[in-house]
N, C-alpha and C positions, 0 to 999 in steps of 0.2 A: 225424866220420869222420876218422881217421887215416890214415897212409901204408900202415901194415900192411893196413887193410882194402880200400884201393884197390888193394896188390899182390895180395890173395887174388882179388878180381873179376877183376884182368888175368890171373891164372893159370887161374880158372874159363873166362875166355874162351877160352883157348888149348887147355884139356884137353877142353872140349866141343864144340871145332870152332865157335863161334860167330863170326857177323859181328860182330854189334852188341850191345851190353848196355847198358841204361840203368839207373840204381838212383836210386830217391828215397826219402831219409832226411828226413822234415820239410824245413826248406828247403833242404836241400841235395839237389843232384841232380849224379851223373856219367854220362858218357854216354862207352863205350868201344867203338872198332871194330876189326876185325882189319885187320892190315897186309897189305893187298891185293897187296904185292909178294911173299907168301909164297903167293898162291894159283894155280892153274894158270890160263893165259891164259882171257879170259873165252869165247872161240869154244869151246875144250874143253868148258867146264861148260855153254854154250848148247845144243849139238847134242843131248846125250841129254834134256835137258829139254824141247826144243822138240818133239822125236819122239813123248815120253810124253805132252804135253799134245794133240797131234794127235789121238794114239789115244783119249785117255780122255774127251775130248769132242767133242760136235757143235755146240758153240755157236759164235759169231762171233769170230773171233781179231783182237785189236788188237795191232799189231806195232809196233817201234821203228823211227822214219823215220830215224834216225841213230844212229851209235857215240857211245857216252859214258856217263854214270854215271846210274843212274835213281833216281828220289826220289819215294816216295809220301807222305811226311810234308810238309805244307804249308811248314814252318820247320824250321831245323836244330834238332835236339833237341827237337823236339814231338812230342806225341802226337796231335795233330790230323791226319789224313791227307785227302788228297782224296778218296778213295773207299774203301768197305769191301766185303767179300762180302756180297751180298745188297742191296746200294744201288741203286735204281734210276737209272737216267743217261738223258738226253736226247742226242740226236745234237748235238754241238758241245761238251758237258760236257769239262771237262778231269778227266782220271783220274790224272795223276801229271806230272812233268817229266822231261826228259833234260838234262843238264848236260854241255856240250863247250865247252872253252876259257874257262870262265867264263860261258858265254852259255847261259841257261836257255829251253827249249825246251818248250812245252805238248806232252802226248799228249792227245788229244781223242777222245771217243767218236765213231766214224762210223756208228753207229747207236744208235737208242734201245733199251734194255732193262736187263738184271739184270744186276749183276757176280757171275759164277758163280765165276772163279778168278781170283786174282792170281798170277802166273807168276814174279815176280822181287822180291827182297826190296828193301828201303831202302838204298840206296847201293851196291848191284851195278853191275858193268860190263855193257853192254848192246851187242851188235852189231847192225848193221843189220839189217831184216826179222825180227828175233828176237822172237817172242810174248811180250806182256805181260801180256794180259788174255784172258780167255773172257769173253765178254758173251753172255746169253740174249737175242735178239732180242725185241722188244715186238711180238706179233701183234695186227695192225690188226682 
């Protein structure tokens, strides 16, 4: 892969308003992320999304316990995620992490159930009490 291909991917990221773009070509892998300084503040993004999520689903909402950057990937530039939609989780399972000041804090399931929705993308800024997941509680 040469610099022109990298520039083309960067242009695609910007034109399509993507937050993250990862491309694999054989042994070569490139991971691009949009500049968060160009994005509106997280509070402005979160409010409409939260209201829509509350109206759209009657499941159990798992919310952010702090302000920071949310990650659903287990490791940077990894394809392995903590959970995916449709996964069964138990109370206490780690669903993702929130990084604040270089400290990673687990986001844990507070009920057992099935992941119905993931409301925040990998690498997105989150506010305190912002909905992150909708779980369908397990019926006993």
